[in-house]
C-alpha positions in Angstrom: -3.9 -17.4 11.9 -5.6 -15.1 9.9 -4.6 -14.2 6.3 -4.7 -10.6 5.7 -5.8 -10.2 1.5 -6.6 -8.1 -1.5 -9.4 -10.2 -3.2 -8.2 -10.2 -7.1 -12.1 -10.8 -8.2 -13.7 -7.5 -6.4 -10.8 -5.6 -4.6 -11.7 -5.9 -1.5 -9.2 -5.9 1.8 -9.8 -7.9 4.8 -9.0 -10.8 6.3 -9.8 -14.4 6.8 -9.5 -16.8 9.6 -7.3 -19.9 8.8 -5.4 -22.8 10.6 -2.3 -23.4 8.3 -1.1 -21.2 5.4 -2.1 -24.0 3.2 -5.7 -23.6 4.1 -8.4 -21.8 1.5 -10.3 -18.9 2.8 -12.8 -16.9 1.1 -13.4 -13.4 0.6 -15.9 -11.3 2.6 -17.6 -9.4 0.2 -17.8 -11.7 -2.9 -17.1 -15.1 -1.7 -13.7 -15.7 -4.0 -11.6 -18.2 -3.0 -8.3 -16.4 -1.5 -5.1 -18.6 -1.6 -2.0 -18.5 0.1 0.3 -16.8 -2.5 4.2 -15.7 -2.0 4.1 -12.6 0.1 0.7 -13.5 1.6 0.7 -11.7 5.1 -0.1 -13.4 8.2 -1.2 -11.9 11.6 -1.7 -14.3 15.2 -4.8 -11.8 16.7 -7.3 -10.2 15.4 -6.1 -6.7 16.0 -3.0 -7.6 14.6 -5.0 -9.0 11.4 -7.5 -5.1 11.5 -4.1 -3.0 11.7 -2.4 -4.7 8.7 -5.9 -5.1 6.7 -6.0 -1.4 7.3 -1.9 -0.6 6.4 -2.8 -2.7 3.1 -5.6 -0.3 2.4 -3.8 2.5 2.8 -1.0 1.4 0.5 -3.7 0.5 -2.2 -5.4 3.4 -1.8 -2.5 5.7 -2.2 -1.4 3.4 -5.2 -4.5 3.7 -6.9 -5.3 7.5 -6.6 -1.5 7.7 -8.5 -2.6 5.4 -11.5 -4.5 6.7 -14.4 -8.2 5.1 -15.6 -11.0 3.6 -13.8 -11.3 0.4 -12.0 -13.3 -2.3 -13.4 -16.8 -2.3 -12.1 -17.5 -4.0 -9.0 -20.6 -5.6 -6.7 -23.4 -2.9 -6.4 -23.6 -1.2 -2.8 -26.5 -3.1 -1.4 -24.6 -6.8 -2.0 -21.3 -5.2 -0.4 -23.1 -4.0 2.5 -24.9 -7.4 3.0 -21.8 -9.4 2.1 -20.0 -7.1 5.3 -22.5 -8.2 7.1 -22.7 -11.7 6.2 -18.9 -12.1 6.9 -18.7 -10.2 10.4 -21.8 -12.8 11.0 -19.8 -15.4 10.1 -16.8 -14.4 12.0 -18.6 -14.5 15.2 -19.9 -18.0 14.3 -23.6 -17.1 13.6 -23.7 -14.6 16.3 -24.8 -11.0 15.4 -22.3 -8.1 14.9 -22.6 -4.5 15.8 -24.1 -1.5 13.7 -20.5 -0.1 14.7 -18.6 -2.8 13.3 -20.4 -2.8 9.8 -20.3 0.9 9.3 -16.5 1.0 10.1 -16.0 -1.8 7.2 -18.2 0.0 5.1 -16.4 3.1 5.8 -13.2 1.1 5.0 -14.3 0.0 1.7 -15.5 3.5 0.6 -19.2 3.1 1.3 -20.6 6.7 2.7 -22.2 6.6 5.8 -25.5 7.4 4.4 -25.7 5.0 1.7 -24.6 2.6 3.9 -27.6 3.1 6.2 -30.0 3.7 3.4 -28.8 -0.1 2.1 -29.3 -1.1 5.9 -32.6 0.1 5.7 -33.6 -1.5 2.3 -32.0 -4.9 3.3 -34.1 -5.0 6.7 -37.2 -4.4 4.6 -36.1 -6.8 2.3 -36.3 -9.2 5.4 -32.9 -10.1 4.9 -31.0 -8.7 8.3 -32.8 -7.6 11.6 -31.2 -4.4 12.6 -32.1 -3.7 16.4 -30.1 -0.1 16.4 -27.2 -1.8 18.3 -26.9 -5.4 16.5 -27.4 -7.1 13.1 -28.5 -10.7 12.6 -28.5 -12.4 8.8 -32.1 -14.0 8.8 -31.2 -15.5 5.1 -28.9 -16.2 2.3 -29.4 -13.7 -0.4 -30.1 -15.8 -3.7 -29.5 -13.0 -6.4 -27.1 -10.2 -6.6 -29.9 -7.7 -6.1 
């Protein structure tokens, strides 16, 4: 089953696979623990989890647009792009993720595609990822919040 969550630390909206509702999981962007809470939403399939996460993101975006004030500053864009890639590779148990999936996640996270591509190039030049134009693989862990 998949837990759909809204991370309290970085405001990421996503989903993570869990065996039981009581299981711990981590945010795909910042790595914070995501716990079962009253009102937590679960899905049986990946497709259903994606749909529910998108709906939660749309609801959240609508309520954020209405509320006043600016949200707290989160992780840097480069780190967010890297975390998206790392989370997708983790979900695939170490197998490469597609560039298309990364771009879709970046778009859903509010990262402009041009900026995402720029940071993909930067991550590749730093040796953190390998991008063959279709698939992306993580080569090593990031040690700092660069």
